[in-house]
matplotlib code that plots the C-alpha trace (Angstrom):
import matplotlib.pyplot as plt

x = [-19.1, -18.3, -14.8, -14.3, -12.9, -10.6, -10.2, -7.0, -5.7, -6.5, -4.7, -1.6, -1.7, -2.1, 1.0, 2.9, 2.0, 3.2, 6.7, 7.7, 7.0, 9.8, 10.9, 11.5, 9.3, 10.6, 8.1, 8.5, 5.7, 2.6, 4.6, 5.2, 1.5, 1.9, 4.5, 2.4, -0.4, 1.9, 3.3, -0.2, -1.4, 1.1, 3.8, 5.5, 9.0, 7.9, 7.6, 9.6, 13.3, 13.6, 11.4, 12.8, 11.8, 14.3, 12.4, 15.3, 16.2, 19.9, 19.5, 17.1, 19.6, 22.5, 20.5, 18.6, 20.4, 19.5, 16.3, 17.2, 13.6, 13.8, 10.5, 10.6, 7.0, 7.5, 7.6, 11.3, 11.8, 9.7, 11.5, 14.9, 13.6, 12.4, 15.7, 17.9, 15.9, 15.4, 19.1, 20.0, 17.8, 19.4, 22.9, 22.6, 20.2, 21.7, 21.8, 19.5, 16.9, 16.3, 16.5, 12.7, 11.9, 10.4, 11.6, 9.8, 10.6, 7.7, 8.1, 6.0, 6.6, 3.6, 2.6, -0.5, -2.6, -0.4, -1.3, -2.7, -4.5, -3.1, -1.3, -2.5, -2.2, -0.9, 1.7, 3.4, 3.2, 5.1, 6.2, 8.9, 8.4, 9.4, 6.8, 9.2, 12.4, 15.4, 13.0, 12.8, 11.3, 7.9, 6.8, 3.5, 3.5, 0.4, -0.3, -2.9, -4.7, -5.8, -9.2, -10.0, -9.9, -7.9, -4.2, -4.8, -7.5, -5.2, -2.5, -4.9, -6.0, -2.3, -1.8, -4.7, -3.7, -0.2, -1.5, -3.9, -1.1, 1.2, -1.7, -2.7, 0.9, 1.1, -2.5, -4.1, -1.3, -2.5, -5.9, -5.2, -8.8, -9.2, -5.7, -6.9, -10.3, -8.8, -6.6, -9.6, -10.7, -11.9, -11.7, -14.7, -15.9, -14.4, -11.3, -8.8, -8.4, -6.0, -5.2, -2.3, -1.1, 2.2, 3.1, 6.2, 7.9, 7.2, 4.0, 2.4, 3.7, 0.1, -1.4, -2.6, -1.5, -4.1, -6.8, -5.7, -5.8, -9.2, -10.5, -9.6, -12.2, -14.7, -14.6, -14.8, -11.2, -10.3, -12.1, -9.8, -6.7, -4.2, -2.1, 0.8, 1.4, 3.5, 0.3, 1.8, -0.2, 0.9, 0.2, -2.4, -1.3, 2.4, 1.4, -1.1, 0.1, 0.3, 0.0, -2.1, -4.7, -6.9, -9.3, -11.4, -14.3, -15.3, -18.2, -18.2, -17.9, -17.7, -17.3, -15.3, -12.1, -12.3, -12.6, -8.8, -9.1, -11.3, -9.6, -6.2, -7.9, -9.1, -5.6, -4.1, -6.8, -6.3, -2.6, -3.1, -5.7, -3.7, -0.1, 0.5, 3.4, 3.9, 6.3, 3.8, 0.6, -0.9, -3.3, -5.8, -8.4, -10.9, -12.8, -15.9, -16.5, -19.1, -22.0, -21.5, -21.1, -24.2, -25.1, -22.7, -19.8, -20.0, -18.8, -18.5, -15.1, -16.0, -16.5, -13.4, -11.3, -12.8, -11.7, -8.2, -8.1, -9.6, -7.0, -4.2, -5.4, -5.8, -2.4, -1.0, -2.2, 0.5, -2.0, -2.4, -5.5, -7.7, -10.4, -12.8, -16.2, -17.3, -20.7, -20.9, -18.4, -18.6, -17.5, -14.5, -13.7, -13.9, -11.6, -9.0, -9.0, -7.5, -4.2, -4.0, -3.7, -2.8, -5.6, -8.1, -9.9, -12.6, -13.3, -16.8, -19.4, -21.9, -24.6, -23.5, -23.6, -27.1, -28.1, -26.7, -29.0, -32.1, -34.6, -35.9, -32.6, -33.3, -36.0, -38.2, -39.0, -35.4, -34.1, -32.5, -30.8, -29.3, -28.1, -26.5, -24.8, -23.5, -22.2, -20.6, -18.7, -17.8, -16.5, -15.4, -11.7, -10.0, -12.0, -13.3, -15.4, -14.1, -17.2, -16.8, -19.7, -22.1, -24.3, -27.9, -29.5, -33.0, -32.1, -28.9, -27.4, -24.0, -24.7, -22.4, -23.0, -24.2, -27.3, -27.6, -31.1, -31.2, -34.1, -35.6, -35.0, -31.3, -30.6, -29.3, -26.8, -25.7, -25.2, -23.1, -20.8, -20.3, -19.7, -17.1, -15.5, -16.2, -17.7, -15.5, -16.4, -13.6, -12.6, -11.3, -12.8, -13.2, -16.8, -15.8, -14.8, -18.0, -20.1, -23.8, -25.9]
y = [-22.3, -23.1, -24.1, -27.6, -27.5, -30.4, -32.0, -31.3, -34.8, -34.8, -31.5, -32.9, -36.1, -34.2, -32.3, -35.4, -37.1, -34.2, -35.2, -31.5, -30.1, -30.6, -28.7, -28.1, -27.5, -25.3, -24.8, -22.9, -23.2, -25.4, -28.5, -29.7, -29.6, -28.8, -31.4, -33.9, -33.5, -34.4, -37.4, -38.6, -38.3, -40.8, -40.6, -37.8, -38.8, -37.3, -33.9, -33.5, -33.0, -32.0, -31.0, -29.2, -27.3, -25.0, -24.4, -23.4, -19.7, -20.4, -23.0, -20.8, -17.8, -20.0, -21.1, -18.0, -15.1, -13.0, -10.9, -7.3, -6.8, -9.9, -11.1, -14.5, -14.5, -11.8, -11.2, -10.6, -14.1, -15.9, -14.2, -15.2, -18.8, -18.8, -17.4, -19.8, -22.9, -22.1, -21.3, -24.7, -26.5, -24.9, -25.3, -29.0, -30.6, -31.2, -33.9, -36.1, -36.6, -32.9, -31.6, -31.5, -30.1, -26.8, -26.1, -24.6, -23.6, -23.4, -21.7, -20.6, -19.0, -19.2, -18.8, -20.8, -20.3, -20.7, -22.7, -19.7, -18.4, -14.9, -14.5, -13.5, -16.5, -15.5, -16.3, -15.7, -18.3, -18.1, -20.0, -19.3, -21.3, -21.7, -22.0, -23.4, -25.4, -23.2, -20.3, -17.2, -17.4, -16.0, -15.4, -15.5, -14.4, -14.1, -13.1, -15.0, -14.8, -18.1, -17.7, -21.1, -21.3, -24.5, -24.9, -28.3, -26.9, -23.9, -26.4, -28.3, -25.0, -24.1, -27.5, -27.0, -23.4, -24.5, -27.1, -24.6, -22.1, -24.5, -25.8, -22.2, -21.3, -24.1, -24.3, -20.9, -18.3, -17.2, -16.3, -14.1, -14.0, -17.8, -18.0, -15.9, -17.5, -21.0, -20.2, -21.0, -24.2, -26.8, -24.4, -23.5, -19.9, -18.1, -20.3, -17.9, -14.4, -13.5, -9.8, -9.4, -11.0, -10.0, -11.3, -10.9, -12.4, -12.6, -14.7, -11.8, -9.1, -8.2, -8.7, -5.7, -6.2, -3.6, -5.6, -8.8, -7.3, -5.7, -9.1, -10.5, -8.0, -8.7, -12.4, -11.9, -13.2, -9.8, -6.8, -4.1, -3.4, -0.6, 1.0, 3.2, 6.5, 4.6, 2.6, -0.7, -2.8, -3.0, -5.6, -3.9, -5.0, -4.1, -0.8, 0.2, -1.6, 0.7, 3.9, 7.0, 6.6, 9.3, 8.2, 10.1, 8.0, 8.6, 7.2, 4.8, 6.7, 10.0, 12.4, 15.1, 14.8, 14.3, 17.6, 17.8, 21.3, 20.2, 16.8, 18.6, 20.6, 17.3, 15.8, 18.9, 19.0, 15.2, 15.7, 18.6, 16.8, 13.5, 14.7, 12.5, 13.2, 12.8, 9.9, 7.8, 8.8, 7.1, 9.2, 7.2, 8.0, 5.2, 4.2, 2.1, -1.0, -2.5, -0.6, -2.3, -5.8, -8.0, -10.6, -13.1, -10.6, -10.4, -7.4, -6.6, -6.4, -2.8, -1.9, -3.7, -1.9, 1.4, 0.8, 0.0, 3.1, 5.2, 3.9, 4.6, 8.1, 8.9, 7.5, 10.0, 12.8, 11.5, 9.7, 6.2, 4.6, 2.0, 0.2, -1.6, -3.3, -1.5, 0.0, 1.6, 3.6, 1.3, -1.7, 0.3, 1.3, -2.3, -3.4, -0.7, -1.7, -5.1, -3.3, -1.8, 1.8, 4.6, 7.0, 6.8, 9.6, 9.2, 12.3, 12.5, 15.0, 16.2, 15.1, 11.5, 12.1, 13.4, 10.1, 8.1, 9.9, 9.9, 7.3, 6.8, 5.0, 2.2, -0.3, 1.8, -1.3, -1.8, 1.7, 2.2, -1.3, -0.7, 2.8, 1.6, -1.3, 1.2, 3.6, 0.8, -0.5, 2.9, 4.5, 1.5, 2.6, 5.9, 6.7, 10.1, 11.4, 14.6, 16.2, 18.8, 21.1, 21.2, 23.8, 22.8, 23.5, 24.2, 26.6, 27.9, 27.4, 25.8, 22.7, 21.5, 19.3, 22.4, 22.9, 19.5, 18.0, 14.9, 12.6, 13.4, 9.9, 10.1, 13.6, 12.8, 10.2, 12.6, 15.5, 13.1, 12.2, 15.9, 17.1, 14.3, 15.1, 11.7, 13.9, 16.8, 19.7, 20.7, 24.2, 27.2, 26.1, 28.4, 28.6, 28.5, 24.8, 23.8, 21.7, 21.9, 18.9]
z = [-34.1, -30.4, -29.5, -28.3, -24.7, -24.2, -20.7, -18.9, -19.3, -23.0, -23.5, -21.7, -23.7, -27.0, -26.2, -25.1, -28.3, -30.5, -31.5, -32.1, -28.6, -26.1, -23.0, -19.3, -16.3, -13.4, -10.6, -7.3, -4.8, -4.7, -5.8, -9.3, -10.2, -13.9, -14.6, -12.6, -15.2, -18.0, -16.2, -15.3, -18.9, -20.2, -22.9, -20.9, -22.2, -25.6, -24.0, -20.8, -20.9, -17.2, -14.2, -11.2, -8.1, -6.3, -3.1, -0.9, -1.5, -1.5, -4.2, -6.2, -6.0, -7.0, -10.1, -11.1, -9.3, -6.3, -6.4, -5.5, -4.3, -2.1, -3.6, -5.1, -6.3, -8.9, -12.6, -12.6, -11.0, -13.5, -16.4, -15.0, -14.7, -18.3, -19.6, -17.7, -18.5, -22.1, -22.6, -21.0, -23.5, -26.5, -25.2, -24.2, -26.7, -30.1, -32.6, -34.7, -31.8, -31.4, -35.0, -35.4, -31.9, -31.0, -27.5, -24.6, -21.0, -18.6, -15.2, -12.3, -8.9, -6.6, -3.0, -2.0, 1.2, 4.3, 7.3, 9.2, 6.1, 6.5, 3.1, -0.3, -2.6, -6.0, -8.6, -11.9, -14.6, -18.0, -21.0, -23.5, -26.7, -30.3, -33.1, -35.6, -35.4, -34.5, -34.7, -32.5, -29.0, -27.9, -24.3, -22.5, -18.8, -16.7, -13.1, -11.2, -7.8, -6.4, -4.7, -3.2, 0.6, 0.6, -0.4, -2.1, -4.3, -5.2, -6.2, -8.4, -10.0, -10.7, -12.4, -14.7, -15.5, -16.5, -18.9, -20.3, -20.9, -22.6, -24.8, -25.6, -26.6, -29.2, -30.4, -30.0, -30.2, -33.6, -32.1, -29.0, -27.8, -27.8, -26.2, -23.3, -23.1, -22.9, -19.9, -17.6, -19.4, -16.8, -13.9, -11.8, -11.6, -8.7, -8.3, -10.0, -11.2, -14.0, -13.8, -16.2, -19.4, -21.2, -24.6, -26.7, -29.8, -33.5, -33.2, -31.2, -33.5, -34.5, -31.0, -29.1, -25.5, -24.3, -26.0, -24.4, -20.9, -21.6, -22.8, -19.3, -17.9, -20.6, -19.9, -16.1, -15.4, -13.9, -12.5, -13.7, -15.8, -15.3, -18.1, -17.3, -19.2, -21.8, -22.4, -21.2, -18.7, -15.1, -12.4, -10.3, -6.8, -7.5, -8.8, -6.1, -3.0, 0.0, -2.1, -1.8, -4.6, -6.3, -9.0, -11.6, -12.9, -16.5, -18.5, -21.5, -24.8, -23.0, -25.9, -24.2, -22.3, -18.6, -16.7, -16.0, -14.5, -11.7, -11.4, -10.9, -8.1, -6.6, -6.7, -5.0, -2.4, -1.8, -1.3, 1.0, 3.2, 3.4, 3.3, 0.3, -2.0, -5.7, -5.0, -3.0, -4.9, -7.9, -9.9, -12.0, -14.7, -14.7, -17.9, -17.0, -19.0, -16.8, -18.3, -21.7, -20.5, -20.5, -17.9, -19.5, -19.7, -23.5, -25.3, -29.0, -30.8, -31.7, -28.0, -26.9, -29.6, -28.4, -24.9, -26.1, -28.2, -25.4, -22.9, -25.3, -25.9, -22.2, -21.5, -24.0, -21.7, -19.2, -16.9, -15.5, -16.9, -15.3, -17.2, -14.9, -14.6, -11.4, -11.9, -8.4, -6.4, -3.4, -5.6, -6.7, -3.1, -1.9, -4.7, -4.0, -0.3, -1.2, -1.9, 1.6, 0.4, 2.7, 1.6, -1.2, -3.0, -5.6, -7.7, -9.0, -10.2, -7.6, -10.0, -9.5, -5.8, -6.1, -7.8, -4.8, -2.4, -4.7, -3.6, -7.2, -8.0, -5.4, -4.7, -2.4, -0.2, 0.7, 0.1, 3.6, 3.5, 0.0, 0.9, 4.1, 2.3, -0.3, 2.4, 4.4, 1.4, 0.3, 3.5, 5.6, 5.4, 4.6, 1.4, 0.6, -2.2, -3.8, -5.4, -8.2, -8.8, -11.8, -13.3, -13.1, -16.5, -15.2, -12.3, -13.8, -10.3, -9.4, -7.3, -4.5, -1.5, 0.3, -1.9, -3.5, -3.3, -1.0, -0.2, 3.2, 4.7, 3.6, 4.7, 8.2, 6.8, 4.1, 6.6, 8.8, 5.8, 4.8, 8.4, 9.0, 5.6, 3.9, 1.2, 0.3, -2.0, -4.4, -3.6, -5.5, -8.8, -11.8, -12.9, -16.6, -16.1, -14.4, -16.8, -17.3, -16.3]

ax = plt.figure().add_subplot(projection="3d")
ax.plot(x, y, z, "-o")
ax.set_aspect("equal")
plt.show()
């Protein structure tokens, strides 16, 4: 049965009329758009204990403490805001009026599009809430990217997101998938991206945080999720920003482990070619989700669980894992470029490279246009393909870029990429690790 999607005003009013929900709104950036929705819905006195905005950094630091990183739009900032505001609620509100209340503190710290449109609009939004009177607290924190090209529209989106988050916390927390799905209720496609969700507290004791973040991809709210070696999700931009990045792409339900022997050679060659160090380099193993999503981004619970288990297992090998919906290398490269990396390497099998330069994989009428679009997206910045060889089953010959079959009309372009080291063969490989294709 389909879930009824309530309008934003109706959600806010339902919360306002619930005598057990009571709390504080603290908003930095984009105005007090979330609180505005609750005031506009009516009966706000039943929900709102306080609203505030500490825009000036000196005021903000005096209330919440100084940020060592100097970044005010950060997860640490929103967590400090939630802790401070929730503690004030429980310290100050006592007596008969509050004995049946479940308290919450809502906070956001956001930067919307600036006047010159040169920044990256994004923000952290969170809620700390009780599900029973005097009960323990639970947290939901999300990171969002605001995609509209107008600051006023971004502020409106932020207001709707905030209402959705508070409503989800109180009405959908026992159903994590619905909770995630409801965050974009009443928002247009392409207005926002949610690329991280973090949950904690007793109500989420059975929730799998990896599944929640993978569900963001499955529903089209995010393009990728990253899990650190401890299997906890990371905010992608913070993790990859201005780093050297080397990625190994793996297939859905790949039965064997990734070819770590050849991948390790690719990593070492990448570091040697770029001067990258272990400190400023992020090594990623990517698990592709895109091939199992249908046109409506639907995925079975079984497949989603598989991705969570696969990510956890690969994390246990000591690697960072990225699950994504990028079906083609150029889409991955274009995504990575948004984090302003120093150098990017994508490790792939030469058999995959052969498919790129095979005319049978394209619409022959527009083959050259499609191939050029692919190459342009792939190599527009400092991105290189590190190709490890394969053993051709028919010829029993090891195939590298030097003897790989290439369509005649694509051969000059391919030779240019190899000669200028956009495509790099992995060197010093041991033939016993070369897989048969």
